[in-house]
N, C-alpha and C positions, 0 to 999 in steps of 0.2 A: 389633587394633581399628582401624577406619577413622577417619581424622580428618575425614571428609566427612559432613555431615548427611544423614540418611536421605532427606529429601524431594528432594534434588538429586543423589544419587549416580548416577542413571541418565540425567541430562541430558546431551545431546550439544551440540556447537556449533551455532549457528543455521545451518540448511541453506542459506540464501541466501549467507551469508558463506563457508560451507565450499565450496560449489560454485564460487564465484569464485576461491578460492585453489587449488582442485583444477585448474581450467581453466588458470590461469596456469602451474602446474607442468607440465601436459601440453603446453602450447604451447611452454614453454622446452625441452622434450624433443624438439621438432620435429614434434609431431602436429598436424594441422589440426583445430581445435576450433570448433564452431559454438556460441557462448556464448548459449544461450537460457535459462539458469538464473537469472541475476542481474538484478534489476530496477533497474539503474542508468541514469539518464537518458543518452542518447547525445549530448545537445546541450550546447554550452558555456554557461557562466554568461553572461548578457547583459552586454555590454561596460560599460554604465553602472554595473552593480553591481561589476564587477571594478575599475573605476576608483575607485569609492568605497572599496573595500578598500585599494587602494594609498594613497589619501589618508589613511586612518585606521590605517595600519600602526603608527604611533607610539603609538596608544592602549594603555596598559600597565596601568592601574589596575583593581583589582577593581571590578566593577559590582554593583549590588544583585542579590541572589539572584533576585528576581522578574523581573529583566531591566531593561535600559535604558529609562528613562521615555519618551524620544523614540521608541524602537522600539515599545514597547507602545502608545503613542498612535497611531502610524502604522498598526499592525495593526488597531486598533479602527476607525480611519477606513476602512481598506481593506474590512473586513468590513461596515461600515455602508453603504458605497457599493454592496456586493453584495446588500444587502437584509436583512442580519442585524439583529435588533432589540435595543435596550436595552444596548448595549455602549460601554464607554469603557476607558481604560487600566487601570482598576482590575479589569477582568474578564480581563486578559491576563497570562499568565505565560510566560516564555521558558525553554526548556530546551536542552540540548546534543543537538538532534534531538528529535522528538516521541516517539521510542521510550523515552527515559529518563523523560519525563513520564508515559507510559503505565505504565511499571513502577512509578513512585512512586504513581500512582493505585491500582494493585493492592495495594501495600503498605498504603496508607492506608485503603482501602475495607473496611468491616466488613459483609460479606454474601457472596453467591454470584454467580458470573459465568456469563453466557450467551454462547455463541459460535456464530453461524450458520456453516454450512459453505457455500462455502469461506471459511476464516478465515486471516488472515495468520499466518505461521509462528511468530511470537513471542508471540502472545496467550496461548496455552495454557502454554508454558514459564514465562511471567511469573507466571501464576496459580499454577503449581506452586511457584515460588520463594517467592511471597508467602503460600503455604499457603492459597489460596482454593480452595474447591470449585467446579468448573466443569462446565458441561453443554453438550453439543453439540446444535445443531438441524440434523438432516439435511434438506437442501432437495432439490428435484427439478429435473431438467433441464427437464421439461415446463413449469415455471413460471419458467424462466430463472435457476434457482438463487436466486430471491428468497424471503425469508421472508414469512410471511402472518400476519394476526392470529390465525388458528387455531393456527399453530405456537406463538405466544406464550402463548395461553391454555393449551395443552397443557403446555408446559414450566413455566409459572408455577405450575400446580396441583401440580407435583411438588417444588417448592422449599420447604423449610421456613423459610429465613431471611426476615425481613421485608424486608430490603434486598437488591435485585437490581441488577446492573450488566450491561447488554448492550453488546457492542462490535460496531459495524457498520462494514463496508467500504463506502466510497463511491468511484465513483458507481454501482457495479453491485449492491450488496446492502445496502439495497434500491435500486432504480433511481431515479435523480434526476429522471426524467421522469414517473413514475407518481404524479401528485399525489393521485389518489383513494386509492391504496394508502398513501401517506405519511400522509394524514389518518387513515385507519383505524388505522395502526400507532401514530400519536401517541396516539389514544384508548385503545388497548389497553395501551400503556406506562403511561399515567396510571392506568388501572384497576388495574393490578397494582403500582403504586408502583415502577416500573423507572427507574433512572438510565441514561441513554444516553451512551456515548462514541462519537461520530461521527467516525471516521477519515476525513478528507476530503483526504488528501494528494494524491489525483489529481483533485480537483474542477475545477481550472484546466485539466485536460487532457481535459475532457469534449468529446466530438465534436459535441454539439448546444449550442444557446445557452440552453436553458430549464432548466438545472439548478437544483434546489431542495434545500435541506438539510432533514433531519429535524428540525433545531432550529427550523424555522418552524412545526412542528406539535406539538412537545413541549417544554415549557419546561425540564424537567430534563435538558437535553442539553449535554454538553461537546463543543465542536468542536475537533478536532486537525488541525494541518497543519504544513508546514515548507517550506523552500526546496529540499528534496532532489529533488523530481520536476519541478515546473513550471519551476524556475529552474536545473536542472542542477547544483545545489550540494550533492550528497549528502555530500561530504567536508568541507563547512564546518560541519556539525552545528549548525544553528539551526532550532529548531522552537518551536511555541507551543501552548498551550491557550487557548481562549476559554471561560471558566466563567461561567455565568449567576449573577445576584445571589442567587437562591434556593439556590445550592449554594456559598455563600461559605465555609462550614465546610470543604469539600473544598479550595477555593482556598488558604485560609490554611494548611492542613496540608501541602499540596504545597509551599508556600513554605518551611515549616519543614524539610521533608525535603530540599529543595534546599540549604539552608544546611549540612546534615549529609552531603551527598553531593558534588555537583558544584560547590558554592559559588557559582559564577557562570559563565555562558557567556562564551566568548572575547570580549574587548572589541572588537578590530578587526572581527570578523565581525558583531557586533551593530550597530555604527555603520554598516557597509556595507549591512546588511539594511534600514535605513530607506529607502534608495533603491529596494529591491525592492518595497516596499509603497506608496511615494509617487509614483514615476515611472510613466509609461505604457509598458508592455511588450507592448501588443496586437499589434504587427507580428510580434515574436518568437514570441508565443504562438500566433497564428493560423497562422503557417507551420509551427511545431512540430506543431500538432494536425493540420494537413493532411497532413504527411508521415506521422505515426503512423496516421492514418485510412486512408490509401492502403495502407500496409504491412499494417495489421490486416486490411483487406478482402482483400488479396492472399493472405495466409496462410490466412485462413478459406476462401476459394474453392478454393485448392489442396488443402487437406486435405479438403474436401468430396468429393473424388474418391474417398475411402476410405470404408469402412463405419464411420464414427465419428459420435458424438453431440457436439455442441458448440454454444455460443452465440456469435454474432458480438459482439465487444467494443463497448461503448458509449463507452469512453474508456480512458485509461491505456495500459499496456504489455503486457497479458497476454491469453492465450487458453487455455482448458482443455479440450482434446479428450479424449473418453472412447473408448478402444480396446477396451473390455471385450468387446463383441459380436464384434469382428473377430479378437481375438488371445487370447481366454481359454483356448483349448486349448494354447497354447504357454507362456504366462506365468501364474503363479498370483498374483502380487502386483505392485503398482506399483513397488516398490523394485527388484526384480529386472528388471522391464521397463525402467526408466530406466537402470539400470547396464549392461544389455546394449546399449541404444541408444547410450550414451556409448562403451563399449568397442569396438563394431563399426562404428558410423557417425560417431563423433566429435561427436554432438549432445548437449549438456548441457541437461537440463531437470530439474525438480523433481517428485518423485512426489506424487500427489494426497493420499497419506496424511499428508504434511507440513502439509496445509491442512485436515485433519479428515475427509477422505473415507475410507470403509472401505478397508483396504489391498488387498483383493481386487478393488477397482475399478481398472481399468487406465487411470487418469487421470493426466495430468501438466500442469504449468503451463509454458507456453511464453512466454518473454519476448522479444518481437520487436524488440529494441533493438540487435542486433549489427550496427551500421553506423556510419559516420563522420558524426555529426550536424552537426559544424561545416562539413563540405564540402557536405552535403545542404542546409543553410540557404542556401548561396550560389546554389543553382539557382533559375531563374525559376519562378514559380508555375505557369505553363503546362506546365513540364517535370516537375512532380511527378505522375507517372502510374505505373501499374503496368507499363507497357511499358518505362519507364526504370529500373525497380528492378535489373535485372542490372548496370547501370552504376553506380548510386549506392548500392545495398544488396546487393552480390553475395553476402555471407554469409547474408543472409536467404533469397535465392533458392536458394543452394546447400544450406543447412541444411534447408529445407523439402523439397527434392528428396531429400535423404538420409533424412528421415523417411518419405517416401512409398515409397522403394525398400526401406527396412527393413521397413515394415509389409506390403508385398506379398510380401516374401521369406518372412515367417513366417505369412502368412494361410492 
């Protein structure tokens, strides 16, 4: 008789963390690996924040489970300056990365979960662990993988539970620039009594300046973010939820669950994080975004040589090309496709099936961050060009060429 509960016996390790460990082992064995599977920021933590951590290394006491007051206050101020409404420290809860808070939300929420495709790899497993029924919304490439009000009407009509939670990826799903669509989505979410978790971990890495959050258009929206992506501090594990006043019941229960799980986030990192949200990091951010934008465009333009469908990224670290039309005669599913690409070409990517796409779709997620971000940040702005990528991002150039060669071989 198994000691493992039925609902989790088939769960596997998170594919993002698994691919990272696998690549490390293959590299140790002497194989050249193009690490396009793990979405870790290539950039160093801004020096001001690093210095703040050094200054606060002596902080040893347990902090409140909801988080350090000064940090909660600084995050509320940061969001208010960004245009978010009706927030103060009492709306902010700190967690050991936003991932843990997302999990606790799924544990607490009494209802069903809606996941638009593509969806981050941990949303569905967390629903399984929490025993929440979840529903995929299959989006279309022709609409840039964006959900629509029609999608929401259709899925809501199939859900029996009065309470519904939808988890959105930002800035791409929905797009942070399509204000008209955001307004329409806000209206349909209200109509169907849908609570929104807006995962905005990449919102500071949006390539345009007019990003808007769905929270501006739907009051029952929880905003989630952290230091992991924009500040390069994935290993520090500091994330937050901004919970509106009308969802205070959720906020309070998250705080209770925090006391029974992580107790409190590391004290030194919380004190250091105040600097992240109070100091000006625009120079660091603007340069980071410029580098990422140049690389994203380069990868997109190179892969366009092939018979693939894809959307040019609006921000963040990722691109999701669809090779189904080109390679369907050779590969029957995305997992076999990605495994062969890694074994033969040394390119590590994640299959689209990990993000909710049908497994027969030959889609993968390519994370274009395999370069030395610390060195690239030292480059003059005028030298951040596609022509200089062989010098400053050679693994990007080499890995993309490996993909092209591989695809042409099997076409």
